[in-house]
C-alpha positions in Angstrom: -67.5 -2.5 25.5 -65.2 -4.8 27.4 -62.3 -3.8 29.5 -58.9 -4.7 28.2 -56.3 -6.0 30.7 -52.7 -5.3 29.9 -50.2 -6.7 32.4 -51.7 -5.6 35.7 -53.6 -2.5 34.3 -57.1 -2.4 33.0 -58.1 -0.1 30.2 -61.7 0.9 29.6 -64.4 3.4 30.2 -64.8 2.3 33.8 -61.1 3.1 34.5 -59.0 6.3 34.4 -57.6 7.0 30.9 -54.4 5.2 30.0 -51.7 7.8 29.3 -48.9 6.8 26.9 -45.6 8.8 26.7 -44.0 8.3 23.3 -40.3 8.9 23.1 -39.9 8.4 19.3 -36.6 10.0 18.2 -36.3 12.4 21.2 -33.5 10.4 22.7 -31.2 12.3 20.3 -29.0 9.2 19.8 -28.2 8.9 23.5 -29.2 5.9 25.6 -28.6 7.9 28.8 -31.0 10.5 27.6 -33.5 7.8 26.6 -33.4 6.4 30.1 -33.7 9.9 31.6 -36.9 10.4 29.4 -38.2 7.1 30.8 -37.6 8.3 34.4 -39.2 11.7 33.7 -42.3 10.0 32.1 -42.7 7.7 35.1 -42.3 10.6 37.6 -45.0 12.6 35.6 -47.4 9.7 36.1 -47.5 8.1 32.6 -48.9 4.6 32.5 -47.3 3.4 29.3 -44.1 4.2 27.5 -43.8 3.7 23.8 -40.8 3.5 21.5 -40.5 2.6 17.8 -38.8 -0.5 16.5 -37.2 -0.1 13.0 -34.0 0.6 11.2 -33.6 3.0 8.3 -33.4 0.0 5.9 -36.7 -1.5 7.1 -38.4 1.8 6.6 -37.3 3.0 3.2 -34.5 3.0 0.6 -31.3 5.0 0.8 -32.2 7.3 -2.1 -31.9 11.1 -2.0 -34.0 12.2 -4.9 -37.6 12.9 -5.8 -40.2 11.3 -3.6 -37.6 10.0 -1.2 -36.9 13.5 0.0 -39.1 15.7 2.2 -39.8 18.9 0.3 -43.0 20.1 2.1 -42.2 23.7 3.2 -44.3 23.3 6.3 -42.6 20.1 7.5 -40.3 20.0 10.5 -38.1 17.7 8.5 -37.9 19.6 5.2 -34.7 19.0 3.2 -34.0 15.5 4.7 -34.3 12.3 2.8 -36.6 9.7 4.4 -33.5 7.5 5.0 -31.7 10.4 6.8 -34.7 11.1 8.9 -35.1 7.5 10.1 -31.3 7.2 10.6 -31.5 10.1 13.0 -34.7 9.1 14.8 -34.5 5.3 15.2 -34.0 3.6 18.5 -31.1 1.1 18.3 -32.5 -2.4 19.0 -29.8 -3.0 21.7 -31.3 -0.2 23.6 -34.8 -1.8 23.9 -34.0 -4.2 26.7 -32.6 -1.6 29.1 -35.4 0.9 28.2 -38.0 -1.8 28.9 -36.3 -2.9 32.1 -36.3 0.7 33.4 -39.9 1.2 32.5 -40.9 -1.9 34.4 -38.8 -0.9 37.4 -40.7 2.4 37.6 -44.2 0.9 37.1 -44.8 1.7 33.5 -45.8 -0.7 30.7 -43.2 -0.6 27.9 -44.2 -1.4 24.3 -43.4 -0.4 20.8 -44.5 0.3 17.3 -43.1 -2.4 14.9 -42.7 -1.5 11.2 -42.0 -4.9 9.7 -42.0 -8.6 10.5 -38.4 -8.6 11.8 -39.2 -5.9 14.4 -42.2 -7.9 15.5 -40.1 -11.0 15.9 -37.5 -9.0 17.9 -40.2 -7.5 20.1 -41.6 -11.0 20.8 -38.2 -12.0 22.3 -38.6 -9.1 24.7 -42.1 -10.3 25.8 -44.0 -7.1 25.0 -47.5 -6.9 26.4 -49.1 -5.2 23.4 -48.4 -3.5 20.1 -49.1 -0.2 18.3 -49.5 0.3 14.6 -48.6 3.8 13.4 -50.9 5.9 11.2 -48.6 5.6 8.2 -48.7 1.8 8.5 -52.5 1.4 9.0 -52.8 0.4 5.3 -50.1 -2.3 5.6 -52.5 -5.2 6.1 -49.9 -7.9 5.9 -48.1 -6.2 8.9 -51.3 -5.8 10.8 -52.2 -9.5 10.2 -48.7 -10.6 11.4 -48.9 -8.4 14.6 -52.5 -9.5 15.3 -51.5 -13.1 15.0 -49.5 -12.8 18.2 -52.8 -12.6 20.0 -52.0 -9.5 22.1 -53.9 -6.2 22.5 -53.4 -4.0 19.5 -53.6 -0.2 19.3 -53.9 1.3 15.8 -53.7 5.0 14.9 -56.3 6.0 12.2 -54.5 9.1 10.8 -55.2 9.6 7.1 -57.4 6.4 6.9 -60.8 6.5 5.3 -63.7 4.7 6.8 -63.2 1.8 4.4 -59.5 1.7 5.3 -60.4 1.3 9.0 -62.9 -1.4 8.1 -60.2 -3.3 6.3 -57.7 -3.0 9.1 -60.2 -3.9 11.8 -61.4 -7.0 9.8 -57.8 -8.0 9.1 -56.8 -7.7 12.8 -59.8 -9.6 14.1 -59.6 -12.4 11.6 -55.9 -12.8 12.4 -56.6 -13.3 16.1 -56.8 -9.9 17.7 -59.5 -9.9 20.4 -58.5 -6.6 22.0 -58.4 -3.7 19.6 -58.1 0.1 20.4 -58.4 2.6 17.7 -56.8 6.0 18.2 -58.2 9.1 16.4 -55.2 10.8 15.0 -54.4 13.7 12.8 -51.1 12.9 11.1 -49.6 16.4 10.8 -46.8 17.6 13.0 -47.8 19.6 14.9 -51.5 19.4 14.2 -54.1 22.0 14.8 -57.1 21.6 17.2 -59.3 22.7 14.3 -58.1 19.6 12.4 -58.5 17.2 15.3 -62.2 16.4 14.7 -62.5 14.5 18.0 -66.3 14.1 17.4 -65.1 11.1 15.4 -64.2 9.2 18.6 -67.8 8.2 19.6 -68.5 7.5 15.9 -65.6 5.1 15.7 -66.8 3.4 18.9 -70.2 3.0 17.4 -69.0 1.7 14.0 -66.5 -0.8 15.3 -67.6 -1.6 18.8 -64.1 -1.2 20.3 -62.4 1.2 22.6 -61.3 4.4 21.0 -58.6 6.9 22.2 -56.5 9.8 20.8 -53.0 10.0 19.4 -52.6 13.8 19.8 -50.0 15.9 18.0 -51.5 19.3 19.0 -49.6 21.6 21.2 -50.8 21.5 24.8 -53.3 19.2 26.5 -56.7 20.8 25.8 -57.7 18.5 22.9 -56.7 15.4 24.9 -58.7 16.5 27.9 -61.7 17.3 25.8 -61.5 13.8 24.2 -62.2 12.1 27.5 -65.8 13.5 27.5 -66.3 11.8 24.2 -65.2 8.4 25.4 -61.5 8.3 24.9 -59.9 5.6 27.0 -56.2 6.0 25.8 -54.2 9.2 25.2 -50.9 9.1 23.4 -48.6 12.1 23.4 -45.0 12.6 22.3 -42.7 13.3 25.2 -39.3 14.9 25.8 -37.3 16.3 28.6 -37.2 19.9 27.2 -38.3 21.1 23.8 -35.3 23.4 23.6 -33.0 20.4 23.5 -34.1 19.7 20.0 -34.9 16.4 18.4 -36.9 15.1 15.5 -40.3 15.3 17.4 -39.4 17.8 20.1 -41.5 20.7 18.7 -44.8 18.9 19.3 -43.7 16.9 22.5 -44.9 17.5 26.0 -42.4 18.4 28.7 -42.5 16.7 32.2 -44.7 19.3 33.9 -47.1 19.2 31.0 -47.3 15.4 31.0 -48.0 15.5 34.7 -50.8 18.0 34.1 -52.1 15.8 31.3 -52.3 12.8 33.6 -54.0 14.8 36.3 -56.5 16.7 34.1 -57.6 13.7 32.0 -58.3 11.8 35.2 -60.3 14.7 36.6 -62.2 14.8 33.3 -62.9 11.1 33.5 -64.0 11.3 37.1 -66.4 14.1 36.2 -68.3 12.0 33.8 -70.1 9.9 36.5 -73.5 8.9 35.4 -76.8 10.5 34.4 -78.2 11.9 37.6 -80.6 14.6 38.6 -81.0 14.1 42.4 -78.8 15.9 44.9 -75.5 14.2 45.5 -74.6 13.4 49.1 -72.4 16.4 49.3 -75.2 18.6 47.8 -77.7 17.6 50.5 -76.1 20.0 53.0 -76.6 22.8 50.5 -80.3 22.3 50.1 -80.9 24.6 53.0 -79.6 27.5 50.9 -82.2 27.1 48.2 -85.2 29.5 48.1 -88.4 29.0 50.1 -91.4 31.0 51.4 -90.8 33.0 54.5 -93.0 35.4 56.5 -91.6 38.9 56.0 -93.8 40.9 58.4 -95.0 40.2 61.9 -98.5 38.6 61.6 -101.4 37.9 64.0 -103.7 34.9 63.9 -106.3 35.5 61.1 -104.1 37.8 59.0 -104.3 37.1 55.2 -101.1 36.2 53.4 -100.2 38.6 50.6 -97.3 39.8 48.6 -96.3 42.2 51.3 -96.1 39.8 54.2 -94.5 36.7 52.6 -91.5 36.5 50.4 -89.5 33.9 48.4 -86.0 34.1 49.9 -83.1 32.0 51.1 -82.7 29.8 53.2 -84.8 26.8 52.2 -86.7 25.8 55.4 -90.1 27.1 54.3 -92.5 25.8 51.7 -91.2 25.5 48.2 -91.7 28.5 45.9 -94.0 26.5 43.7 -96.7 26.9 46.5 -96.5 30.7 46.5 -99.6 31.5 44.4 -101.5 28.7 46.2 -101.0 30.3 49.7 -101.7 33.8 48.7 -105.0 34.9 50.2 -104.9 32.1 52.9 -105.2 33.1 56.5 -102.6 32.3 59.2 -103.6 30.2 62.2 -101.5 31.9 64.8 -99.2 34.8 65.5 -95.9 34.6 63.6 -92.8 36.7 63.7 -91.0 38.2 60.7 -88.4 35.6 59.5 -90.6 32.5 60.3 -90.5 29.9 57.6 -94.0 29.3 56.2 -95.3 25.8 56.5 -98.7 24.1 56.2 -99.2 23.9 59.9 -99.4 27.8 60.0 -102.1 28.0 57.3 -105.9 27.8 57.8 
């Protein structure tokens, strides 16, 4: 599975996980707050910063009845029409440039999720390095085809998609010119439960589509994200805000700065721990070999004495014969006098 290079950063199994802070609508309609979120994400160590590029009119119709209203009693946005939600959450297009500029100044890679052709065309004028397709748009094959035609790395969330849906989007993206595709396992409920995360899907996606796989995580905390690293996740995306108590459309399931910092640290630790299949002592373990068990003389002995269970013991440290020889040396005679606490070795045995 090849490494994907985005700007100056490489993404892949041989590199630390790529951590994305997603602002979404947590700017609460303030550019100053948006820029503060950028700065906090950079300080926490995030590698990428994602926003969303749409207007309410590119997302839905301004209708406040029936299916255009959110009536799910468990939804964070119950009672709003879709148009009202997107009107509250969207990031004004004139903010994109200052947000992107600030990200670059602070060493993060800025990018966005487009929702229609006009947003793709706009993002192209900003010179974005790669794109993200959201879960709810992973069935919009015309949009995927258009984004993929730009020839840039593409990240796609798989929330709600069946295996055949994913096959269709992967085929569409590749045929349209996308050579660098990353699929994100995603559960599109907000917040989602670890029990619904099913991250064992990550290695299966990798096997099925021979591409990098990561996690778009809407659970609370960082446990699921860290666990996903052991399953081959190369990218982690989490919503991000300054403080959940400030409110905002996605604040309830967003990480705060200290949590994002912990996510960056712990996922790197998890990645470093993977290493390779190895059974020999590491270099640092070699010094500890002396504390393994071995066979020692436990009573003062004279030349010709017979070794038995009363005068030899398997103990620490490890300077004597290995314990596997214990039964072999029982009944043997000792060549010369030996004090209690002498490590047994072949030179002492007749």
